C-alpha positions in Angstrom: 149.3 55.2 36.3 151.5 54.4 32.8 153.7 57.3 32.8 157.1 57.1 33.7 160.6 58.9 33.7 163.8 57.4 33.1 164.8 57.3 36.3 162.0 55.3 37.8 162.6 51.8 38.1 158.9 49.6 37.0 157.9 48.3 39.8 153.9 46.9 39.9 151.7 44.4 41.8 150.3 41.1 41.0 150.3 44.4 42.2 151.6 46.5 42.7 149.9 45.1 43.1 149.4 44.6 44.2 149.7 48.4 42.3 149.7 46.1 42.5 151.4 48.8 41.3 156.1 51.3 40.3 162.5 55.6 41.9 165.0 58.3 41.9 167.4 59.6 44.7 165.1 59.4 48.1 162.3 57.9 46.3 160.4 55.3 48.1 158.9 52.2 46.1 156.2 53.8 44.1 153.3 50.9 43.0 151.8 50.9 39.8 154.8 52.5 38.1 155.7 50.2 35.8 155.4 46.1 34.5 157.4 43.8 36.8 159.7 42.5 33.8 159.7 42.3 29.9 157.5 39.0 29.4 153.9 39.4 28.0 152.0 37.1 26.3 153.8 37.9 22.9 157.0 36.6 22.7 159.9 39.2 23.0 160.9 39.4 19.5 157.2 39.6 18.0 155.4 42.2 16.8 151.8 42.4 17.5 149.5 44.2 14.9 145.9 44.7 14.7 143.7 42.9 11.9 142.1 46.3 10.8 143.2 49.6 10.2 142.6 52.8 12.1 139.2 53.8 11.1 138.9 57.0 8.8 135.4 57.8 8.5 135.0 59.0 12.2 134.3 62.5 12.6 135.2 63.5 16.7 132.8 65.7 18.4 132.8 69.4 18.6 135.0 69.9 15.6 137.9 68.3 16.6 140.6 68.0 13.8 140.6 63.9 13.0 144.7 63.9 12.0 145.6 65.7 15.5 143.7 63.3 18.0 146.9 60.9 18.8 148.3 61.0 22.3 151.9 60.3 22.6 153.0 58.5 26.6 156.3 56.9 27.6 154.9 53.8 28.9 156.0 50.1 30.6 155.7 46.8 29.2 152.7 44.9 29.2 153.2 41.7 31.2 150.0 39.8 29.8 147.1 40.9 27.5 145.4 37.8 29.2 143.1 39.9 32.1 143.0 36.4 34.3 146.4 36.7 34.9 146.9 40.7 35.6 146.5 42.6 38.6 149.4 44.7 38.5 148.5 48.8 37.3 150.2 49.3 34.2 149.0 46.6 32.6 145.5 47.0 34.1 145.3 50.7 32.7 146.1 49.4 29.2 143.7 46.3 29.2 141.2 48.7 30.5 141.3 50.6 27.4 141.0 47.5 25.5 138.4 45.6 27.2 135.4 46.0 29.8 133.2 44.5 32.2 129.7 44.9 33.0 130.7 47.9 35.6 133.5 50.4 36.0 134.2 53.0 37.7 133.5 56.8 37.2 136.3 59.5 37.7 134.7 60.2 41.1 135.4 56.3 41.7 131.6 55.4 42.2 130.7 51.9 40.8 128.5 52.9 37.1 127.2 50.7 34.3 129.4 49.5 31.6 128.5 46.7 29.5 125.2 46.4 31.4 122.5 48.8 30.6 121.8 49.5 34.1 123.0 48.2 37.8 122.3 45.4 39.0 119.0 44.1 40.5 120.0 42.9 43.6 117.2 40.5 45.4 117.6 37.1 47.9 119.1 39.9 50.7 121.5 40.9 48.5 122.9 38.1 47.2 121.7 37.5 43.6 123.0 40.0 41.0 120.9 40.3 37.8 122.7 41.9 35.2 121.4 43.1 31.9 123.3 43.7 29.2 123.3 46.8 26.7 122.2 46.1 23.1 124.7 45.9 20.2 127.2 45.2 22.0 130.2 44.0 19.7 133.7 42.8 20.1 136.4 44.5 17.8 136.2 41.6 15.8 132.6 42.2 15.0 131.2 39.1 17.3 128.7 40.2 19.3 128.6 39.6 23.0 125.8 38.1 24.7 125.5 36.4 28.7 127.0 33.4 27.6 130.6 35.1 26.5 130.3 36.9 30.0 129.6 33.7 31.6 132.5 32.1 29.7 135.0 35.0 30.8 134.1 34.7 34.5 134.1 30.5 34.3 137.6 31.1 32.5 139.3 33.2 35.3 138.5 31.2 37.3 140.3 27.9 36.2 143.3 26.6 38.1 144.7 25.3 34.6 145.5 28.6 33.9 148.8 29.2 36.5 149.7 25.1 36.9 151.3 23.9 38.0 151.2 26.8 40.7 148.7 27.1 43.0 145.1 28.7 41.9 144.9 31.0 45.3 147.6 33.4 42.8 144.9 33.8 40.7 143.5 37.6 40.7 140.0 35.6 40.8 141.1 34.0 44.3 140.8 37.3 45.6 138.3 39.1 43.3 135.9 36.5 42.5 135.7 34.2 45.6 132.7 35.7 46.8 130.6 34.0 43.8 128.9 30.9 44.6 131.0 27.9 43.4 134.1 30.0 42.9 136.0 28.4 45.5 134.9 24.7 44.2 135.9 25.7 41.0 139.5 27.4 41.6 141.0 24.7 44.1 139.6 22.3 41.3 136.6 20.5 42.7 134.1 21.2 40.5 134.6 22.4 36.6 131.7 24.9 36.5 130.8 27.7 39.1 127.2 27.3 40.2 126.4 30.7 40.9 126.6 31.8 37.6 123.1 31.5 35.2 122.7 32.9 31.9 118.8 33.5 31.8 118.6 34.2 28.2 120.9 35.9 25.7 121.3 39.1 27.4 121.0 38.5 31.3 123.3 36.7 33.7 122.7 36.3 37.4 125.8 36.2 39.9 124.5 34.2 43.1 127.3 35.4 46.1 127.7 33.4 49.4 126.4 36.2 51.7 125.5 39.9 51.2 128.7 41.9 50.7 128.6 45.8 50.2 132.5 45.4 48.2 131.5 42.8 45.4 129.9 45.2 42.9 133.2 47.7 43.3 135.4 44.6 43.4 133.5 43.8 39.7 135.6 46.7 38.5 138.6 45.0 38.5 139.9 43.9 35.1 139.9 40.2 36.3 136.0 40.2 35.4 136.8 41.7 31.9 134.4 40.1 28.9 136.4 38.4 26.5 136.1 36.5 22.9 136.4 33.3 23.2 138.0 32.5 19.3 140.8 35.1 20.7 141.3 33.0 23.9 141.5 29.9 21.6 144.4 31.5 19.5 146.2 32.3 22.3 145.9 36.3 22.8 147.7 36.8 19.4 145.2 39.4 18.9 143.3 41.0 21.7 139.6 41.3 21.0 137.8 43.2 23.8 135.2 45.4 24.0 136.6 48.6 24.9 137.0 52.0 23.4 140.8 51.1 21.9 142.4 47.7 20.2 145.5 47.1 20.1 147.3 48.3 17.0 150.8 47.2 17.1 153.1 45.8 20.0 156.8 45.7 19.8 158.1 45.2 23.4 161.0 47.2 24.7 160.0 49.5 21.6 156.8 50.9 21.7 152.9 49.7 22.1 149.9 51.1 19.9 146.1 51.4 20.3 143.9 52.5 17.8 140.3 53.2 18.4 137.4 50.8 18.4 135.2 51.2 15.6 132.9 48.6 17.2 132.7 50.5 20.4 128.9 50.3 21.6 129.4 54.0 23.4 130.2 57.2 22.4 133.6 56.9 20.2 136.6 57.9 22.0 138.0 60.9 20.6 141.6 60.1 20.4 142.3 57.6 16.8 145.7 56.5 18.1 147.2 56.6 21.5 151.4 55.7 21.6 153.4 54.3 24.3 157.5 54.7 24.2 158.8 51.8 25.8 162.4 50.6 26.8 165.1 53.2 26.0 162.1 55.1 24.2 161.0 56.2 27.0 164.1 57.4 28.5 164.5 60.9 29.6 161.3 61.5 30.1 161.2 65.4 31.0 163.2 65.9 28.4 161.5 63.9 25.6 158.2 66.0 27.7 159.9 69.5 27.2 160.5 68.8 23.2 157.1 68.1 23.0 157.7 64.4 22.6 155.2 63.5 25.1 151.6 64.7 25.5 151.7 63.9 29.5 154.5 62.5 31.5 154.3 60.9 35.1 156.7 62.0 37.6 158.1 60.5 41.0 158.2 63.1 44.0 161.9 63.7 43.3 163.9 66.4 43.4 163.0 67.3 39.8 159.0 67.2 40.7 159.6 69.7 43.9 161.5 72.0 41.1 158.3 71.8 39.1 156.1 72.5 42.1 157.8 76.3 42.2 155.6 78.9 41.2 157.9 80.8 38.9 158.6 77.3 36.8 156.9 77.7 33.6 156.4 73.9 33.6 154.1 74.5 37.3 150.8 75.1 34.9 150.9 71.9 33.2 151.4 69.6 36.6 148.7 68.0 38.6 148.7 66.7 41.9 146.3 64.6 43.2 147.0 62.2 46.2 146.8 58.6 45.5 144.6 55.8 47.4 148.5 54.1 48.2 150.7 52.9 50.8 154.3 51.9 50.8 155.5 50.0 54.3 158.1 48.2 55.7 157.2 44.2 55.7 158.0 41.4 58.6 157.7 37.7 57.7 156.5 36.6 60.9 157.6 33.2 60.3 161.1 33.9 60.1 163.7 34.8 62.6 164.1 37.0 64.3 160.3 38.6 63.5 158.3 35.7 64.7 158.1 37.9 67.9 155.9 40.2 68.1 157.9 42.6 70.2 160.9 42.4 67.5 158.9 43.8 65.0 157.4 46.9 67.6 160.8 47.3 68.3 162.2 47.7 64.9 159.1 49.7 63.9 159.4 52.3 66.7 162.8 53.3 65.9 161.4 54.8 62.4 160.8 58.5 62.8 157.9 58.4 59.8 157.4 62.4 59.9 161.2 62.7 59.9 161.4 60.6 56.7 158.3 62.7 55.5 160.2 65.8 56.0 164.0 65.2 55.5 163.6 62.3 52.5 159.9 64.1 50.8 160.2 67.6 51.4 157.4 66.9 53.5 155.7 66.4 49.5 154.7 63.1 50.7 152.5 62.6 53.9 153.9 59.8 56.7 152.0 56.7 56.9 150.0 56.2 60.5 147.3 53.5 58.9 146.8 51.1 56.6 144.0 52.6 55.2 144.9 55.8 53.3 143.0 58.8 54.0 140.7 59.9 51.4 139.3 56.5 51.2 135.7 56.1 52.2 136.1 53.9 55.7 139.1 55.7 56.5 139.4 55.7 60.5 142.4 57.9 61.3 143.4 55.2 63.9 147.1 55.5 64.3 147.7 52.4 66.2 149.9 52.0 69.1 153.5 52.2 67.7 155.1 55.8 68.1 158.8 56.9 67.4 160.1 55.9 70.7 164.1 54.5 70.8 164.4 53.6 74.4 161.0 51.9 74.1 162.4 50.2 71.5 165.4 48.8 73.1 163.3 47.8 75.8 161.2 45.6 73.7 164.1 43.6 72.2 164.9 43.6 75.9 161.8 41.7 76.7 161.7 39.6 73.8 163.7 36.3 73.5 166.8 37.5 72.6 167.4 39.8 75.3 169.6 42.3 72.7 170.5 43.1 69.6 173.4 41.7 70.0 171.6 38.3 70.0 169.6 38.7 66.9 170.0 36.8 64.2 171.7 38.1 60.8 169.3 40.5 59.3 168.5 41.2 55.4 166.4 44.3 54.2 164.9 43.4 50.4 163.8 46.3 47.8 163.6 46.9 44.3 166.2 49.2 44.4 164.4 51.8 46.7 167.0 54.2 48.3 165.1 54.2 51.7 166.3 50.9 52.5 169.8 52.7 52.9 168.1 55.1 55.6 166.9 52.4 57.2 170.2 50.7 57.6 171.5 53.8 59.2 168.3 54.0 61.3 168.9 51.0 62.4 172.7 51.0 63.2 172.5 53.8 65.5 169.6 52.4 67.4 170.6 49.0 68.0 174.3 48.9 66.9 172.7 46.3 64.2 174.4 45.7 60.8 171.6 45.2 58.3 172.5 44.0 55.1 170.7 45.7 52.2 169.7 43.8 49.2 168.4 45.3 46.0 166.6 43.0 43.3 165.0 43.6 40.3 161.4 43.3 40.3 160.9 39.6 38.7 163.5 38.0 41.3 162.0 40.2 44.1 158.4 39.3 43.2 159.7 35.7 43.6 161.2 35.6 46.9 158.1 37.5 48.0 155.9 35.2 47.1 157.6 32.2 48.3 158.2 34.4 51.7 162.3 34.1 51.6 162.7 37.5 52.8 162.9 38.6 56.3 162.1 42.0 55.6 161.2 43.7 52.5 159.9 47.4 51.4 157.1 47.0 49.3 153.5 49.1 48.9 150.0 49.0 47.6 147.6 50.5 45.4 143.9 50.3 45.5 143.0 48.1 43.7 139.0 49.1 44.1 138.1 52.1 46.6 137.2 49.7 49.5 139.3 49.8 52.9 138.8 45.8 52.8 141.0 46.1 49.3 143.9 47.2 52.0 143.5 45.2 54.7 142.2 42.0 53.3 144.5 42.0 50.7 147.4 42.5 52.5 146.6 41.0 55.5 143.8 38.4 55.0 144.5 34.3 55.8 145.1 32.8 52.3 145.4 36.0 50.1 147.8 35.9 47.5 148.9 39.6 48.5 149.5 38.5 52.5 153.6 38.1 52.0 154.0 38.5 55.5 152.5 35.4 56.6 150.3 37.3 59.0 147.5 35.1 60.1 145.1 36.2 63.2 141.5 34.9 63.3 140.2 37.5 64.9 141.4 39.8 62.4 140.3 37.6 59.9 136.4 37.5 61.8 136.5 41.3 62.0 136.8 41.6 58.6 134.0 39.3 58.2 131.6 41.0 60.1 132.3 43.9 58.3 132.1 42.2 54.7 128.4 41.6 55.9 127.6 44.7 57.8 125.2 46.5 55.8 125.3 49.6 57.7 128.2 51.9 56.7 129.1 53.5 59.9 129.2 49.7 61.8 131.3 48.4 59.0 133.9 50.8 59.1 134.1 50.6 62.8 134.7 46.5 62.6 137.2 47.7 59.9 139.1 50.1 62.0 139.0 47.5 64.7 140.6 45.1 62.2 143.3 47.4 61.1 144.2 48.6 65.3 144.7 45.1 66.1 147.4 44.5 62.7 149.0 48.2 63.4 149.7 47.0 67.4 151.1 43.2 66.0 153.2 44.9 62.8 153.2 42.4 60.1 153.0 45.5 58.2 154.4 49.0 58.9 152.8 51.7 57.4 155.7 54.5 55.8 154.4 57.1 53.1 150.8 57.8 51.3 151.1 58.1 47.3 150.7 61.0 45.2 150.7 61.5 41.8 152.2 64.0 39.8 151.1 64.2 36.1 152.3 67.2 33.5 149.7 67.4 31.0 150.0 69.4 27.6 147.4 72.5 28.3 145.9 71.0 24.6 145.4 67.9 26.0 142.0 67.9 27.2 140.0 65.1 29.6 142.6 63.1 31.1 141.7 63.5 34.4 143.6 61.9 37.5 141.5 60.2 40.0 142.7 59.0 43.6 143.9 55.3 42.2 145.5 57.1 39.0 144.4 57.3 35.7 141.0 55.0 34.8 140.6 55.4 31.1 141.7 57.4 28.0 138.0 57.3 26.2 137.5 61.2 27.2 140.9 62.5 26.3 140.8 64.8 23.3 143.8 67.1 21.5 142.8 70.8 20.8 145.7 72.5 19.3 
């Protein structure tokens, strides 16, 4: 999602990603609501302007008036215009309008061809993917797109030099491209090229993966697979040059970001001639600006204002879209830091949290308490609630059975978040249950993300929004050994083996069963304690057509039109 009110603290995920990734009074940490900071490929004082003006000779379909096709939104800063470095949802949404890849998702989250003329031919026991490009593909600059540009983009995304001196494991490609033969060698500096990529001819690219992986094709919808113009890369992304339906018109960090229709787009041109994102102070008081007609759509958080809008007698009620989101907010435990290196302590700290009461009292039952790591609505959801239930007496017994014997013997505990009001509620819960004083520290997102990546926190509030609609995206991303998003440090060989078996299982029911076993194992050991699932609330003016929400938020703006 890309829309926010002033009260929302921009939270994203490298995910936020982590989704992914994105609060006012009584709002849990919400992923995908904003970029993590004001940094970007463009310097903070710079303005990025398009090299060409808006195309003035396009006649929208259906008799739409060209001068009315402008969409105004509240947005968040872009962390980078380089798809190889981005995995937080806010920036990914913007990049998805500028760039594109071989495949994408439709409104039902089904994989469909994008730059490819059709879905790939899959051979050699489901390990060789052959893609044929659509004819007439061009970058916004006019350069032709061939299989060589696709190869270049994938090779570059796995280049460890992009993040040096940091380890290549922080690159999004480590999560999304590691299935490709030779990608790990490239990421780890053992090879100069990815051996699993083959340019068969000018318009045909083959991708060889190590073993059959049902989730690989949907992974390819991630922004790390977007095709780049090598010339634009060489110029440091001063002017992003993609193949998407829009191009960057102008960007002034902290003020605004403007997109214009891409006249070189190979598909049906976008109806909108321009999209304007208000940034920083310009996006303040979002609801007021929406009511004044300054914003055509506005993302809301599930706070008291949203509950008011849900009332049938509120005139804005008819403009409110509500959509369950494939998102999870959780309490994370660093299993390599005392006292949470002991499973019984983690289980105890989870068992005193009444998730149903949290949903009722804090969210007025508008958000569903989360009992699983994989959210409902996602294919493969098993309704596996795990062994942790609300039981204060049992929690005290667990502490007594631990090496600490008593809450009084526990080391000092600090809970970290990015301004999440639930932190205060948890502080009170632990005081009442264990007579324990927990310190709460609220960080800005940049410092929070840095501390997480270095595993400095004992216990923290965070979350994840699906970057592709598959249970693997939650289980392996958050808890898989070696995942850059596994901030808890969870490392369980049986868990990894169950996921690996599920990865290779062609029978979907058996695959979900294996994933379900892995999830049950993790739920019992509690490296993460699920708290709530996500819901998207989006106000949309009646004259805005085609602005559709999916279970992973907004996907594209190509089909949006203004019909006043």
